[in-house]
N, C-alpha and C positions, 0 to 999 in steps of 0.2 A: 366355815363361817360364810353366811350369805352376803354377797357383795351389796354395797349401798347402790341403790338405783340411780344410774346416771340421768335417766330421763326425769325422774322426780326432782333431782337437783336443778336441771335445766328449767323445768316447769315452774318451780318455786321462784327462781330468779326472774323469769318472765312475769310472773304474777306481781312481783315487787317493782316491776318497771325497770329492772337492771339489764341494760343491753350487754351483749357478749361479743367477743372477738375470738374466732377460731382461725388457726392456720391449717393449710392442707399441704402435706408432704407426699410426693409421688415417688415410690421406690425406683422408678425409671429415671428420675432427675437427680437423685442424690445417693451417695453411698450410705450405708447404715451409720458410719462414724460421723460423717458430715451432718446427716439428718439429726443425729443425737445432739450435736453441738448447737444446731439451729433451734431445736426444741427447748434445750436448756436455756438458751438466750431468750427465747420467747416467754418462758415462764418467769424469768428474772425481771422482765419489764413490769410485771404486776398487772398487765392489762390483757394478756392472752389467756383465755379461759379453758381452751381444749385444743388438742392436736388431732386432726383428721389424717388418716393414712389410706391411700388408694390411688387408682388411676384408671384410665380408659383401656390401656393395652397390657402393661406389665410384661416387660421383656426380661426381668430378672427372676432367679429362683431363690432369692434371699428374702422373701416377704416376711417370714416368721422372724428371721434374724433382725430385719429392719424394725419390726414392731417391738421386739424384745429390747433392742438398743434404746429406742425412744422411751420405752416404759421404764428403763433403768435410770434415765436422765431427768424425768419429770414426775411431779406428783399430781399435776392436773390431769383430767381424763384423757385417755388415748382411745379414740373412736375410729372404727373402720369405716371407710367410704368406698365400698367395693364396686369395681367395674363388672365383676361377674362372680360366680360361685367359687372360684379358686382363691379369691383374696380374703382368706379367713385365718385368724390366729387366736388361740386361746389366751394369749398374753394381753389382748386388748380389754378395755373396760366395757365397751359396748360396740354396737354396730348399727349404722344407719341402714335399715332394711328398705332399700330404695326401690320404689316402683315408678317407672318412667311414664307417668300418666299423661304427659304432653304428647306422646307418640302413640302409635298403634301397633308396635312390634310386640307380639305376644311373649317373646323371650324376655323382654325387658319389663313387661307388665307382670308376668307371673312365672314364666319358664325357669329363669335362673333361681327364683325364690324356692321353687319346689326342689331343685337340686341342692340348694344350700341348707334348707330347713333342718334335715336330720343331722347335718354336720354341726350347725349352730347349736342345736339341742345337746349334742354329745360334748361339745367343747364348753358349754355353759356360758356363752357370750350373751349379754343382754341385747336383744333386738329392739330397735326403735323404729316402728313403722313410719316411713317418711315418703310423702308424695314428692317426687322429683320432677320438676318442670323446666324443660329447656326453652330458653327465650332467645329469639333472634338477636344477634349481636353485630351484624354487618360482615361476618365472615363465617366460613364453614369451620367449626371447631372439632377437636378430636372426638368429643363425646357425641356430636351429631353424626359424624362419619361412622364411628364404631358401633353406634346403636342403630344405625340405619333408620333414623326417624327425622322428621322435619320439626324445627323449633316452632313455638307459637309466635305469631307476628308481634313485634314490639309495639306496633301502633294499635293493638287491639286489647286493651286492658280488661274489657268485659269478658273476653274469651278466657283469659288467664284466671280471672276471679271465679268464673263458673267452674273451671277445672279444680281450683283450690277448694271451693265449697263442696264439690262432689267428693273430693278426697276426705274432707272432714266428715261428711255424712257416711262415708264408707268405713270410718273408724281410724283413719290415719292420725298419728300423734303430732306430726309436724309437716310443714310444707317448705320445700326448698326451691327457690327460684334461681336458676343457673344460666348465666350468659355464656359460660364455657371458659376453660383455661386459656389465658392470653387473649380474651375477647377484646376487640377494638372498642366496644361500647358496653357499659354495664347495663343491668336491668333498669329500664326507665322508672323514674320516681313516681310518675303518675300511675304506672302499673302496680308498683309496690303499695301505694296508698289504696288503690282499688281492691287489691287482694286482701290487704289488712282489714279493710272495712267489711269484708265478707266472712272472715274466719275468726275463730276464737282460740286456735291452737298456735303454738310458736311458729314464727316465720323466719326462715333463714334465707339470706341473699348472698350469692357469690358470683365471681367472674367480672373482670374488668375494673376491679377496685385497686387502684395503684397509688392513691394519695389521700391525704387527710380530708380535703375538700369533698371528694367523691364519697368517702366513708361517712362523713357528717350528713351529707345530703340523703344517703340511703337510710341512715338511722332516723333522721328527721321524718322521712316518708313513712316510717313504720316498721322497718326491719327490727326484729328482736335480736338477731344474730347475724353478723357479717363474717364472710370467709375470704381470705386471700391465700393465694398459692404461687402463682406464676411470678409475682414480684420478687419472691425470695431467690429466684434464679438470676436476677439482674444485679448489676453493679450497684451497690448502695442499698440493696434490698432489705438487709437486716435493719439498717437505720430507718428506712421507710416503715418497716413493720413496727418499730419502736414508736415512731411518730403516730401511727394509726392507733396503736395500743393506748398511748397517752390520751388521744382524742376520745376513744371509746370509754376509757376510765373516767374522764371528765363528764362525758355524756351520762354515764351511770349515776353520777353523784348529783345530777341536776334536780 
């Protein structure tokens, strides 16, 4: 049986003006069992729409086990957020086929994609072409260091908008603005507004979102989807996730 397209579901929600909240679980940060519990709690809130899985480094060899555990615990989409071509699993519903267009490292622009493409085809995972843009956040993040690229300056929204528009013209299906895991500062709202005014495809924003106020500001600026990850490692992180989920759910119904 052909799987229902995850991207088509995302696109339809965006067209209806319904904002989405995704959480990111890094296999380096949680055991499969703990991650499964977090994912199940996320779905129960009624405000988390998908689970992303992946990371910049991946020190564990339990990636497929990790994905399988989460898939068993939730009915919402489980989407891969791969740092490289090794982070693949046929258990996932889809995969963000990320091209790091903010940098000029050929491995992250196309190299890893060539390695992964035949495997993705064989496994039957739905690839969603996504323009990944790293935004300066006030500190060197894991993705900046591991990708060997410089982030776009946070004070230059025009540069970010031009990159995003180029991605749309090249056929990308979504744009992801990323401040980085544990970023001191989130993506600036004026940059989000500028990018949103340039593109017609779904806009994802992640990094540095730790509270309801920040989440609301980013949604009001034009993000279609927000992502949190690092806060789940902190004390009280599950409660904050629930608060953000509630805020997104209310934003959906406006």
